[in-house]
C-alpha positions in Angstrom: 124.5 107.6 80.0 122.2 109.0 77.6 121.4 107.2 74.3 118.2 105.7 73.1 119.8 102.2 73.7 120.5 103.3 77.3 116.8 104.3 77.6 115.3 101.2 76.1 117.4 98.9 78.4 116.4 100.9 81.5 112.6 100.5 80.3 113.2 96.8 80.0 115.0 96.6 83.3 112.1 98.7 85.0 109.4 96.2 83.5 111.3 93.3 84.7 111.4 94.8 88.2 107.9 95.7 88.3 107.0 92.1 87.2 109.3 90.7 90.1 107.7 93.0 92.5 104.2 91.9 91.5 105.2 88.2 91.7 106.7 88.6 95.1 103.7 90.5 96.4 101.6 87.6 95.2 103.9 85.1 96.7 103.9 86.9 100.1 100.0 87.0 100.0 99.7 83.4 99.2 102.1 82.2 101.6 100.8 84.1 104.6 97.2 83.3 103.7 98.0 79.4 104.1 96.1 78.6 107.3 97.9 75.1 107.7 101.3 76.6 107.2 103.3 78.3 110.1 105.4 81.3 108.7 108.3 82.2 110.8 108.9 86.0 111.7 112.2 85.6 109.9 110.3 84.6 106.7 107.9 87.6 107.0 110.9 90.0 107.6 112.5 88.7 104.5 109.5 89.3 102.3 109.3 92.8 103.7 113.1 93.3 103.0 113.0 91.8 99.5 109.9 93.9 98.7 111.4 97.1 99.9 114.7 96.4 98.1 112.8 95.9 94.8 110.7 99.0 95.5 114.1 101.1 95.9 115.6 99.5 92.9 112.4 100.6 90.7 112.8 104.0 92.1 116.4 104.3 91.1 115.7 103.1 87.5 112.7 105.5 87.3 115.2 108.3 88.1 117.7 107.1 85.6 114.9 107.1 83.1 114.1 110.7 84.1 117.8 111.7 83.6 117.9 110.1 80.2 114.9 112.2 79.0 116.7 115.3 80.2 
């Protein structure tokens, strides 16, 4: 890796992942705050796993960006 195109695509990917993370966090809060809705433990674990996966992906992309900058 290493060109400006790589860095630009990584920046776009990072932005998209951060937006996805924000949306998922909002969805989790909304879903769990519904008083009339029973949320299973499995659903909560899935939210947590999805959030953790997105955060790890964001870290990976940030690291790749650091490497592009040298």
